C-alpha positions as CSV (number, residue, x, y, z in Angstrom):
1,M,2.2,-19.9,1.3
2,S,5.8,-18.9,0.7
3,F,6.7,-15.2,0.2
4,K,10.0,-14.7,-1.6
5,Y,12.6,-12.2,-0.6
6,K,16.2,-11.5,-1.4
7,L,19.0,-9.9,0.7
8,V,20.4,-6.6,-0.3
9,Q,23.3,-4.8,1.2
10,R,22.7,-1.2,2.3
11,K,24.3,1.5,4.4
12,D,23.8,1.0,8.1
13,F,21.8,4.0,9.4
14,S,21.6,2.8,13.0
15,E,22.8,5.2,15.7
16,G,26.6,4.9,16.3
17,A,27.3,3.0,13.0
18,L,30.6,3.7,11.3
19,E,30.5,5.9,8.1
20,D,31.1,3.0,5.7
21,A,29.2,0.3,7.7
22,K,26.8,-1.9,5.7
23,L,24.1,-4.4,6.7
24,Y,22.0,-7.0,4.8
25,Y,18.3,-6.3,4.7
26,A,15.4,-8.4,3.3
27,Q,13.7,-7.0,0.2
28,A,10.5,-8.5,-1.2
29,V,10.8,-10.1,-4.7
30,N,8.1,-8.9,-7.0
31,N,6.5,-11.9,-8.6
32,G,4.8,-9.9,-11.4
33,T,1.8,-7.6,-11.8
34,V,-1.8,-8.5,-12.3
35,S,-3.6,-6.1,-14.7
36,T,-7.1,-4.9,-14.3
37,K,-8.1,-7.0,-17.4
38,E,-6.7,-10.2,-15.8
39,L,-8.3,-9.4,-12.5
40,C,-11.7,-8.8,-14.2
41,E,-11.4,-12.1,-16.1
42,N,-10.5,-14.0,-12.9
43,I,-13.5,-12.6,-11.0
44,A,-15.8,-13.2,-14.0
45,E,-14.7,-16.9,-14.0
46,E,-15.8,-17.2,-10.3
47,S,-19.1,-15.4,-10.7
48,A,-22.1,-14.9,-12.9
49,L,-20.7,-11.5,-14.1
50,T,-18.9,-10.9,-17.4
51,S,-15.4,-9.4,-17.5
52,A,-17.0,-6.2,-18.8
53,D,-19.4,-6.1,-15.9
54,V,-16.6,-6.4,-13.3
55,N,-14.6,-3.7,-15.1
56,G,-17.6,-1.5,-15.0
57,V,-17.9,-2.0,-11.3
58,F,-14.2,-1.1,-10.8
59,D,-14.7,2.0,-12.9
60,R,-17.7,3.1,-10.8
61,L,-15.9,2.2,-7.6
62,V,-13.1,4.6,-8.3
63,R,-15.6,7.4,-9.1
64,Q,-17.5,6.7,-5.9
65,L,-14.3,6.6,-3.8
66,R,-13.3,10.0,-5.2
67,T,-16.7,11.6,-4.5
68,H,-17.0,10.3,-0.9
69,L,-13.4,11.0,0.0
70,Q,-13.6,14.5,-1.2
71,N,-16.7,14.9,1.0
72,G,-14.7,13.9,4.0
73,R,-16.2,10.4,4.4
74,T,-14.5,7.1,5.1
75,V,-15.3,4.4,2.6
76,V,-15.6,0.9,4.0
77,I,-15.6,-2.1,1.7
78,D,-16.5,-5.2,3.7
79,G,-13.8,-7.9,3.5
80,F,-11.4,-5.5,1.8
81,G,-10.8,-2.5,4.0
82,S,-11.4,1.2,4.4
83,F,-10.2,4.4,2.6
84,R,-10.0,7.8,4.2
85,L,-8.3,11.1,3.5
86,T,-5.6,12.3,6.0
87,I,-4.2,15.8,6.1
88,G,-1.3,17.5,7.9
89,S,0.0,21.0,8.1
90,K,2.8,23.1,9.4
91,G,2.3,24.6,12.8
92,A,1.4,28.2,13.7
93,P,2.0,29.9,17.0
94,T,-1.6,31.3,17.1
95,V,-4.9,30.5,15.5
96,E,-4.8,33.9,13.7
97,E,-1.4,33.1,12.1
98,F,-2.5,29.8,10.6
99,D,-2.9,30.2,6.8
100,A,-4.4,27.1,5.2
101,A,-3.3,28.3,1.7
102,T,0.4,28.0,2.6
103,M,0.5,25.7,5.6
104,M,-1.5,22.7,4.6
105,K,0.3,19.7,3.3
106,K,-1.0,17.6,0.4
107,P,-3.8,15.3,1.5
108,R,-3.1,11.6,1.3
109,I,-5.4,8.6,1.0
110,T,-4.9,6.1,3.8
111,F,-6.0,2.5,3.2
112,T,-6.6,0.2,6.2
113,P,-7.0,-3.4,5.3
114,H,-10.0,-5.4,6.7
115,L,-9.2,-8.2,9.1
116,E,-9.8,-10.8,6.5
117,L,-7.3,-9.3,4.2
118,K,-4.8,-8.5,7.0
119,D,-5.0,-12.2,8.2
120,S,-3.5,-13.3,4.8
121,T,-0.1,-12.0,6.0
122,Q,-0.2,-14.1,9.2
123,K,0.1,-17.4,7.4
124,L,3.1,-16.5,5.3
125,T,6.4,-18.3,5.4
126,F,9.5,-16.7,3.9
127,E,11.8,-18.1,1.2
128,R,15.1,-16.5,0.3
129,V,15.8,-16.6,-3.4
130,N,19.4,-15.3,-3.5
131,K,22.3,-16.7,-1.7
132,P,25.0,-14.0,-1.1
133,S,28.5,-15.2,-1.9
134,A,31.2,-15.3,0.8
135,S,32.9,-12.3,-0.7
136,E,29.7,-10.1,-0.1
């Protein structure tokens, strides 16, 4: 399968680069968005469920993810991946000086794709969609 990209010119942030130096970088071309409704209809076509059934499962999935993540659990969905909360903080010189109310950073949700999903990136080929002109 071919994954489309375009080249964009951006500032060169590499060490020792001149102030006005620029390089071309690959940028993914978004090929549209799939809505929840469309996804539900696609799954319903491939199963014995209705689109409403699938939508109901997605709705419950989000509620269950929230509950389990807030309780410090990792949620593993076979074939899809895992979700977990990660945290960070500023450092304190001593245990007594650590104040969670002011030093904790905002928690984040980390998604780690399952091997099946991750493998889908291994078979990609790349296709450039724009051709920079000689003046660029």
